[in-house]
N, C-alpha and C positions, 0 to 999 in steps of 0.2 A: 644348889647346882650353880657352878661358876659358869661366866659368859662363854668361855670356851667349850665346857662341856654342853651347855645349852645349845650352841652353834652345831656341835658334831651330832646332837640329837635330831637336827632337822632333816628332812627329806633332802636327798641329792639335789633335785631341781631347785630348792630354796637357797640351798648353800653356794650353789654354782649355776646361777641361772642362765648366764649367757653360754657358758660351756655346755650345759644341758640342752639349750635351744639349738646350738651349733650341731650337736651330736644327733639330735631328732631330725633336723632338716636334712642332715647328710644322709640319714637312714631312710627317710622319705623320697630322696632323691634317687637313691640306690633302688628302691622298690619300684619308682616310675621307670627307670631304666630297664630294670629286669622284665617289667611287665609289658612295656611298649616296644622295647628294643632289645630283646634277649640275646641277640648276636653280637651287641657291642662289646668291645674288649675292655679288659681291665684298665688300660691306659684312659679311655673315654670316661669309664665311670669315676675314676680317680679326679679328673678335671671337674666333672660336674659336681662331684661331693665337695670339693673345695670351695668352688664357686658358690654353689648353692648356700653352703653353710655360712660364708662370709656374708653373702647379700641378705640373708633372711634376718641374722642378729643385727646387722647394720641398719636395716630398714626399721625394725622394732625399737632400736635404740633412738634412732632419729626421730621417729614418731612420738614415742613416749616421754622422751627425756628433753630432746632438743626443741622439736616443733610443737610439743605440749597437747597432745591429744588428751582430753578429759574423758572418763569412762562414762558411757551412756550418752555421749553427745556426739553430734555429726562433726565430722572431720573435713576441714575445707579441702576441696579438690586440689587446689594449687599446691597445699602443703604435701598431700599424697604424691603429687608429680614430683615435687622436689625431693622428697624421701625416696621415691622409687628410682629415679634417675641416679641420685647420689649413691644409693646402695648397689645398683647394678654397676656403675662405674668402680666402685671401690672393691667390689667383689670379683670383678673381671681383672682388675690390677693386681690383686693379690694371687689370683688363680693364673695369671699370664705364664709363669714358668711351666705349669702342667699343661697349659694349652699349647704352648710351643712344643713340648715333648710329645703331645698327642698327635700334632701335625707331623712332626718328623717321623714319628712311628708309622704313621699311615703312609708316609712316602716309602718307608721301608719296604712295605707291601708291594707297592707298585715297582720298586727296585727288584724285587724277588721274582715277580712275574715275568720281568723283562731280562732275567738271568744276570743282573748286575750283583757285585758283591755287596753284602749288607755291611752297613757303618756301625750299627749298634747291636749288642747283644741282648738288650732288654731295656725296661724303662729306667732302671736304676744307672746302667751304663751310659744311657742317652743323656741323662741329667749331668753325670759327671764329665762326659766329653764336651757337651755345649759349654759347661762352666769352665773347663780347662782351656777352651779355644777362645771363648768370648769374654770371659770373667762373669762377674755377677751381673754386669749390665746386658750381657749376651743373653740371659734368661728372660729378659723382657724386650727382646727384639720384636718389632711389629705390634707392640701393645696399643697404640693409639687408636687405629681403626677397630680393634677388638672392643676396647673400652666405650668407644663411641656407639657401637652396636649394643652393647650390654645396656648402656644408658637408656637408649630408646626402647629395647625389649622389655626391661623392667619398669620403665614408665608405663608400659602397657600391661604387664603381669602384676607387680605388686600394687601399684596404685589402683588399677581396676578391681582386682579381687578385693582389696580392703574397702574400696569406696562402694562398690556393689553390695558386698555382703552386710556392711554397717547400714547402708541405706535400706536394705531389705528388712533388717532387724528393727529399725527404728520407724519405719513407714508401713510396714505390712504385718500380717498376722504370723509369717514365717518365724521360726524359732532357730536358734543355733544348732542345727543338726546337718546331716548329709545333704538333705535336699537344698538348703540354703549354700552349703559349700559347693554343690555341684553347678547350681546357676551361676554362682560368682566365678567359678573356675572356668566354666565355658565362655563367659564373657571376657575373662582375662586372656584366655588363649587366643581368641579372635583378635582383639585389640594388639596383644603382643605380635601376632603376625602381621597385622596391617603396618604397625610401626617398624617391625624388624625387617620385612622383605626388602624395602629400599637399601637399608643398611647392608644387607646381605649381597645385594646386586653390586653396590659400590665397592664393598670389601672385594669380592670376587674380581671385579674388573681391574682394581688396583694391583692385586696379587698376580694377576695373569698377564698384565701388561709387559711388552718387551722393555728390557733395561740396558743402559749403556754399560762401559767397563767399570765405572764406579758404582754400579747397582742402583743408579737413579732411574726412576720411571721415564719412558719416552713419550708416553700419551697424557698422563695426569701429573699434576704437581702437587695435589693434595686431595683429600676426600672430597672437600667442597668443590674443587675444579672438576672432579669426575662427575659428581652429581650435576653441576650446571651443564656440562658438555653432553651428558646423558639426555637430560630434559630437553636441550635445546636441539640435539641431532635427532632424537627418537621419540619425543613426546613424552609427557608425564607417566603414561601408563606403562612405559618401558621399566620404570622402577618396580613393577609388580609382576615382572617374569618370574615364575616359579612360586607365585603366591600360594596355590593350591597344595602343592606339596609341602610347603613351609608350614601352612595351616594344619595340614593332616598330621604332620610330625608334633606340632605344638600342642595341639588341642587334646589328644589323649593324654600325653605327658603331663599337661597341666592338670587334667582331671584327676588322674591317678595320684600325682604328687600331692595336691591340696586335701584331697580325701584322706590319704595316708597321714599327713602331716598333722591335720587337725585331729584325727582319731588317736594318733601316738602321744601327742600332747596331752589329750584327755586322759588316756591310760596312765601317763606317768605323773599326772596330777599338776600338769602346767597349764595356765590359764588358755583360753581360746585365743587364736590370732586375731 
């Protein structure tokens, strides 16, 4: 058998491992959305699937190839943190166009309720209109605060899940099954909410601040300026306004996603995360 024929005989996950993992993580994200937020629209699911697919394959690549995790050995927390933050930032950067379209389409719903004329006929039309008006750069408008938030959330989600799961496998009698996955995902959802809520508060205040004729914010110069002003003016705990709703949204999504992702990887012959 020639090398080409031998390669064609391999299972799909072995021939295209990254593409397979991207597809599996996108499927798991879709399941998590359907189970936890069944009324979310297609535009929301599209953004979640792109973002999740990119962040998951990026983290695994960084962890296994760049940061050098050895199978069966503990992985330093700082490396998991670096991998999680990098994967989140890269994932959000690639998903920024779909995130922008999602926000614009959500605003269309508000315009419809107010009786104003709609600007877009659908997701595809929104993409084309934003592209024609702002060019390629226009699709990445407002990406910086989103990337900052994604880096923090994934430092909590990916780094915590990976670290807790492998700590349990190496230091307890638990095996690689749904119990371990559930405990790890519960921890990751909590840490992601703890790290992500301040970023959400800062992002919301920057987006809602009044602006001058050039579109520049009148209250905050940057995300860091907003953070400092908020803490100085209202105290540190003001960064955690809305923590409970955020956690209640993240926790079930994280649980369903990780359980689904681990199971479909196993079903498709892909090694455990």
